[in-house]
C-alpha beads as a LAMMPS data file, in Angstrom:
LAMMPS data file: protein, C-alpha beads

89 atoms
88 bonds

1 atom types
1 bond types

-500.0 500.0 xlo xhi
-500.0 500.0 ylo yhi
-500.0 500.0 zlo zhi

Masses

1 110.0

Atoms # bond

1 1 1 0.000 0.000 0.000
2 1 1 1.429 3.404 -0.944
3 1 1 1.451 6.257 1.604
4 1 1 -1.376 7.938 -0.278
5 1 1 -3.473 4.775 -0.077
6 1 1 -2.498 4.182 3.540
7 1 1 -3.474 7.623 4.861
8 1 1 -6.248 7.539 7.446
9 1 1 -5.595 3.824 7.962
10 1 1 -6.306 3.088 4.308
11 1 1 -9.984 3.938 4.738
12 1 1 -11.085 5.250 1.321
13 1 1 -14.333 6.672 2.727
14 1 1 -12.490 8.670 5.389
15 1 1 -10.001 9.892 2.759
16 1 1 -12.878 11.024 0.534
17 1 1 -14.635 12.800 3.417
18 1 1 -11.422 14.566 4.460
19 1 1 -10.968 15.816 0.871
20 1 1 -14.571 17.005 0.824
21 1 1 -14.202 18.856 4.127
22 1 1 -10.970 20.520 2.987
23 1 1 -12.612 21.707 -0.255
24 1 1 -15.953 22.705 1.277
25 1 1 -14.470 24.795 4.063
26 1 1 -11.374 25.946 2.156
27 1 1 -9.096 24.611 4.891
28 1 1 -5.534 25.841 4.525
29 1 1 -3.935 24.531 7.738
30 1 1 -4.042 21.262 9.665
31 1 1 -2.534 20.149 12.953
32 1 1 -2.139 16.452 13.653
33 1 1 -0.927 14.710 16.787
34 1 1 0.339 11.170 16.556
35 1 1 2.085 11.251 13.177
36 1 1 3.008 7.553 13.154
37 1 1 5.003 7.407 9.861
38 1 1 3.282 10.339 8.124
39 1 1 0.783 8.691 5.782
40 1 1 -2.202 10.766 6.895
41 1 1 0.003 13.853 6.890
42 1 1 0.807 13.161 3.241
43 1 1 -2.929 13.019 2.462
44 1 1 -3.432 16.410 4.100
45 1 1 -0.440 17.905 2.276
46 1 1 -1.562 16.575 -1.102
47 1 1 -4.912 18.239 -0.501
48 1 1 -3.190 21.603 -0.093
49 1 1 -2.998 21.930 3.686
50 1 1 -0.014 23.418 5.441
51 1 1 0.260 20.576 7.946
52 1 1 1.955 20.542 11.335
53 1 1 2.290 17.104 12.886
54 1 1 3.697 15.939 16.214
55 1 1 5.158 12.511 16.995
56 1 1 6.397 11.562 20.454
57 1 1 8.243 8.319 19.666
58 1 1 11.683 9.041 18.252
59 1 1 11.802 6.029 15.918
60 1 1 8.439 6.948 14.348
61 1 1 9.424 10.627 14.160
62 1 1 12.590 9.742 12.213
63 1 1 10.610 7.601 9.768
64 1 1 7.909 10.261 9.377
65 1 1 10.445 13.030 8.811
66 1 1 12.027 10.925 6.053
67 1 1 8.633 10.225 4.454
68 1 1 7.596 13.878 4.623
69 1 1 10.870 15.402 3.423
70 1 1 9.627 16.080 -0.110
71 1 1 6.516 17.948 1.060
72 1 1 7.288 21.614 1.644
73 1 1 3.930 22.052 3.376
74 1 1 4.657 19.345 5.973
75 1 1 6.184 20.336 9.304
76 1 1 7.099 17.445 11.568
77 1 1 7.875 17.946 15.253
78 1 1 9.343 15.501 17.740
79 1 1 7.983 15.652 21.256
80 1 1 4.940 15.683 23.475
81 1 1 1.866 17.338 21.967
82 1 1 0.924 18.735 25.400
83 1 1 4.057 20.863 25.200
84 1 1 4.369 21.480 21.446
85 1 1 0.733 22.080 20.511
86 1 1 0.470 25.484 22.243
87 1 1 3.683 26.578 20.473
88 1 1 2.326 25.531 17.060
89 1 1 -1.077 27.126 17.554

Bonds

1 1 1 2
2 1 2 3
3 1 3 4
4 1 4 5
5 1 5 6
6 1 6 7
7 1 7 8
8 1 8 9
9 1 9 10
10 1 10 11
11 1 11 12
12 1 12 13
13 1 13 14
14 1 14 15
15 1 15 16
16 1 16 17
17 1 17 18
18 1 18 19
19 1 19 20
20 1 20 21
21 1 21 22
22 1 22 23
23 1 23 24
24 1 24 25
25 1 25 26
26 1 26 27
27 1 27 28
28 1 28 29
29 1 29 30
30 1 30 31
31 1 31 32
32 1 32 33
33 1 33 34
34 1 34 35
35 1 35 36
36 1 36 37
37 1 37 38
38 1 38 39
39 1 39 40
40 1 40 41
41 1 41 42
42 1 42 43
43 1 43 44
44 1 44 45
45 1 45 46
46 1 46 47
47 1 47 48
48 1 48 49
49 1 49 50
50 1 50 51
51 1 51 52
52 1 52 53
53 1 53 54
54 1 54 55
55 1 55 56
56 1 56 57
57 1 57 58
58 1 58 59
59 1 59 60
60 1 60 61
61 1 61 62
62 1 62 63
63 1 63 64
64 1 64 65
65 1 65 66
66 1 66 67
67 1 67 68
68 1 68 69
69 1 69 70
70 1 70 71
71 1 71 72
72 1 72 73
73 1 73 74
74 1 74 75
75 1 75 76
76 1 76 77
77 1 77 78
78 1 78 79
79 1 79 80
80 1 80 81
81 1 81 82
82 1 82 83
83 1 83 84
84 1 84 85
85 1 85 86
86 1 86 87
87 1 87 88
88 1 88 89
């Protein structure tokens, strides 16, 4: 499964609804906590969102940062969302 297919746990209906919400409400920014390896982040980026995502586990953060490197609208942070979220918002 490619990252695009895997975003939102590979659920095509959720992917379609997220695209619809982004278009309907002209969403430009997204904040995600729990990046895992970045697949859902990629979905958000491909739909035009400037996306900030936080991953606490170092191993997953490293993998996500690698997967997101080619997306200029993806910003990946390593740490606890309780601490980082207020700084991002």
